N, C-alpha and C positions, 0 to 999 in steps of 0.2 A: 626760269621763270617767265612760263608763257603767258598772256592774254588773248584772250577772243571777242576783240569788237570791246563796247564797256559793259559788258552782260559779268566776267567772272573772270577769274583770278585760279590758273594752273600750277602747279609749282614741278619743275623736271627734279626727275631723281635719278642719282647714278650711285652703287657701289665702287668704292676705290682701295685698292691695296697697292700699297710700297713697301718696298724691300730693298734694303740696305747693306750691304756689309762695311767688315769694320774696314777694310780697305781703299772705301767711297763708293764702290761700283752698285748703281741702284736700277730699279726697276721698277715700272708704275703698271698697274693691273685694273681695268674699269670695266665697270658692263650696266648699258641705261636702265632703267626699271621704266615702270608706266609715268604717265605726268597725276598728277591729284589737286584737288580741290584744295587751295589755302585756309577756307574756312566754311564754318557750315553753311551760311549763307552761300555762297560760291558753289556750295556744293547742292543744293537744289537746283541753282540754275542750269550747272553742269549738267544733270542728270536731263533736265525738259528739253536740255540740246544735242539728247542723245547720247553724252557721254565719249567725246570726242577727243581723243590724245592726241601730241604733239609728237613728233618722231621722236623717239627712242635712239641714243648713241648706240653706236654697234661693239659691243664687246672685244677687248685689245687690249693687249702685254707688250709693252715698248721700254727697250734699254737704254737706259741713258747714258750717254757718250763720255760725260764727265764723269769728275772723281770727285767732287766737294759735294759730299751725301746731303748737307743738310745748311738749308740756310736759316741765318738770323742775323736780323735787322738787314735784310736782303744782301748780305753777303752768304758764301757759300764758304762752311767750315770742317774742316773733318773728323775723325771720333774723336780720336786725339784731344784735338782743339775744343771739342764739347764736352768734353771730361771734365778738361781744366779750367775750365769756368767757375770764377770765383763763389764760393760757398757763404760770405758777409753780404750783406744785404747791400748796407752802402756802397762797396766795392764791386759789385756784382751789376748796380746801378749807371755807375762811373762807367764802366765798362762797354755797357751799351749805351750809353750814351758819343760814345768816343767813338764807337764802331759807324755811327751815322754820320750823312755827310754835315759838312762844317754848318751850321747855323747859316739863313738869309732872309731877311725882312719883306717875305713873300706875302703882300695882303693874300690873305682866305685859304694860309697855307697852315696845319697842322703845328700846333706847339709840342717841342719840346717834349715835355711832359707826355701829350699823348703818343709820339712817337716810338720811344719808350712805350710805353702800354703795349702798343702794339706789338714789338719786339717780345714783350714777357710773355702775351700769348702765346707767340708762336711756340717759345722755349718751353712754352708748359704742354704745348698740343704738340708737338711735333719735334721736338729733338731728345737722343737719350740720354741726357742729363742726370748726374749724380742726384741722390735723393738728396743729398745736403743744400745742391743749388738749387734745386726743385724747392723745398723751405725757402729759400732766400728769398727766390723770385715770386712765391706767394705773398712774403710779408714784403717786398717791393712795389706788392702790385696793392698789395691792400692799403696803404698807408698815403696811395695818393690822393691829385685830388680828382673827382667825379668818379670814385669808385665806392662801390657801397658791396661791403659783405652779407648778405639775405640771412634767411633762417636754411632749416631741412626744406628738401625739396626732392622731388621724386620723378624722372625723366620720362619720355615716352616707350618706355623697354622696361620702365617699373624699379630701376636701380636707384639708388638713394644718395645723395650728395647735396653739399651747400652752395648756393649760388650767389656768383657775384656777375656785381651788377657794375656796366662802364658807362656815363651817358656823353654821348658823340656830336658831335657837328649836327646842327639842322632838326636836333632832336628826335637825332637816331639815338638806337639805345643797344647796347653787344653785353649779350649775357652768358656765361661759361657756366656749365655744372660740372664741381671735383667733385672725386669720391676722394673721402675723408682719409681710407684706410691705405689707400693704394698711394696717394697722391695724384695719381690722374684725371685728365681731364674725360668728362663723357660725352657734352654736348656744349657746342657753343653756336649763338645765334646772335640775328640782327633784326631789330623791328625799324619799319624808316613811315618816318607819318604820313599820311595821305595812303598809307597800302596796306588792306587789312590783313592778318595772321602774321606769322614769319618767314619773309622772302627769301633768307636766305642763313645755313645753318649746316652744322655736320655734326653727327652723332659717329661715334669712337666705339665702335664694337670692340675690337682688340688690339691690344699695345702692346709688345716686347719682342725677347730673341725669340728665331724660331729655328729649327734645321728644316724646313719642309723651302722648296725651292720656288721661286716664281712661279703665277698660272693667275689667268683671269680668275679672278673672284667668284666664288659661289654666292646664288639667294641667298640674303641673312635668314 
């Protein structure tokens, strides 16, 4: 996210692709895009300023030297471990809680439930978990405090899904849009008090197994 003085907000954009083999080898490709105004009001000020852009990130493709392809609760996991996660909601929640560091009474720190919520979001967004594991994750998430399952919505690419909102610390709010037919996450985003629009978010264009090799991603 870029800010030009006190006049307007711009959001930096990039396209990312990640490939992971069953043996744990991963690659990450990325391509920077032009920045865009965060809101309609920002767009007016930005155009008056001559539409300046922030520095675009260079295109790149990098091979990871590790073999734990997937992160869950900040712990590296193999594909075998991901696919062995519990399919029972209570057992899955207990497993994620045990994966977290031991509880410490640190003032201002996130609660155990909030940390588990983050693990669930990562599981649903980034991990090739089995369908029954994903179903259990959705059930755990929907039953947690500060989480609201809304109605049907349409994302910025015209795809339909169900909205899941989570209230965070300090008035922040996280949102996921989920495709109920595939159980895949379409969008994740975060709003922050005092900042207009959506300062942080991801749009998932494609998820699944492929025979195509790693490459710098093309423009969507």
